[in-house]
N, C-alpha and C positions, 0 to 999 in steps of 0.2 A: 490379717490386721493391717499389714503394710498397704495392701491394695485399697482398703477403706480410707486410710489416711491420705494416700496419693489421690484417690478419687475426690475426697473432700477438698483437698488442696486445689485440684483442678476446678471444681465447682465454684470455689471462692475466688477464683481468678489468680491463684498463686500469691496469696497475701503474704507480705513480709512486713512486719511491724506496722508502720503507718503508710507504706507504699503499696500500690497494687501493680502487679505485673501480668500482662495478658499472656495467655498460653495459646499458641496456634499450632496446627499440624499434629502429626502423631506423636504421642508421648510414650516412651518406654523407659524401663528402669531395670538395672541389674539388681537382683535381690540375693543377698547372701545372708545366711543365718547369722544372727548376732545375739550376744548375751544381754545386750542393752534392752530396756523396755521398749515396746513398739509404740507407745503413745505416752504423752506426758499431760499433766493437768494444765488447763489454761484458765485464766480468770475470765476470758471472753466465752460466753456460751455459743456453741456451734449449732445447736438444734433448738428450735423454739417449738414447743408442743402447744397446739391449739386445741381447745375443748371441742369434742364432737358429740353428736347426739347418740344415745344408745339405740341399738337396733332391736326392735321388738320381734319376737318369734313370729313366724308366718302362721296364719290360721290354717293354711292348707297342709294336710299331713304329707310327710315325705314317704314315698313308696319304698318299701324294703325289697331287696332282691329276693326272688323266690327261684328255686332251682327249676329247670325245665322238667317236664314230665319224664323224659328219658333219663336225665341225671338223677331224679328222685327214685326211679325204678332201679337204676344201677346201684344207688346207695343202699336201697332196701335189700337187694341181693347180697351185697358185700357185708352187710350187718348181720345177715342170718348166720347163726352159729354152725349150721350144717354145711355151709359152703366152705370150701378150702380157703385158707388165708391167702394163698397165692393166686386165687382165681381172678381171671379178667373177664369182664362182661364184654362179649364180642358182638352181640346182636340183641336189639330190643324191638319188639313189635307191640304196638298198642292196638287193641281190637277196634276195627271200624264198625263192628256190629254192636258192641257194648264197650265204650272207652274206659270202663272201670276194670277191665281185664287186660293183662299184659303178659307177654312171653319174653323170656330172656335166655339167651344161649351163653354159656360160660365155658372157659377152658382153664385148666390149671396144670402146671408141670407135675405137681404131686398127686393129682387125683384124676386127671383127664377131663373130659367134657361132661357137662350137666345141662339139663333143660330145667327151666324154672317157670312156673305159672304164678302170677301175682294178682291180687285183687285190691282195688282201692276202696277203703271204707273209712269214713270219718276224715277224709282228706289225706290219709296216709296209705302208702303201698305196703302190703303185707304178703309174704311168701305163703302160698296155699299148698303148692306141691313142687317137689324137685326130685331129680334123679336122672337116670340114663334110659329108663324104659317105663312105660305105663304112667307117664307123668300126667297129672290131671284126672286120672281115672278114679272115680268114686270120691272126688273131693269137691263136688258141687259146681264144677265148671260147666257152663252151658254147652250142649253138644255142638251148636253152631260156632261157638268160640273155639272149641277144641278143633273142629274141622278147619277153621280159618288159620290156626296155628300149625296145622299139619300133624296134630297129635291124634293117635288112635288108641282105643282100648280094646282088649280082647273081648270077643263075644261070649 
């Protein structure tokens, strides 16, 4: 509050009653806590408020931030109840063959590593298969996508 009063005094040129005193050079002040009020009421208004026009909302919609595909995939993995709570997503691959398929590699101190295959449907990523072996096998993952992720199923 003291800084605001000091700043206002400097802006007004150091007004004292009906005299004005110019302030030049650097201004400093020692400030010690006081139990006295920081400001007093004055019959002279210090601030004059001028009317301004209201601002109309823009007709252009504001874009909302959407998570990156990698972040959305990591979130889908972490939300899956079968994934350990302490799991960290260490690797994400989005298929170049069909970008609606993704692979995630996780590790967790409590459960070890896991592989996860996800499919994007309706704009959301969903876990299709997870585990440490035979991930994606018999779960409708296209063979070319399985090969791209380095996943194999027993014959």
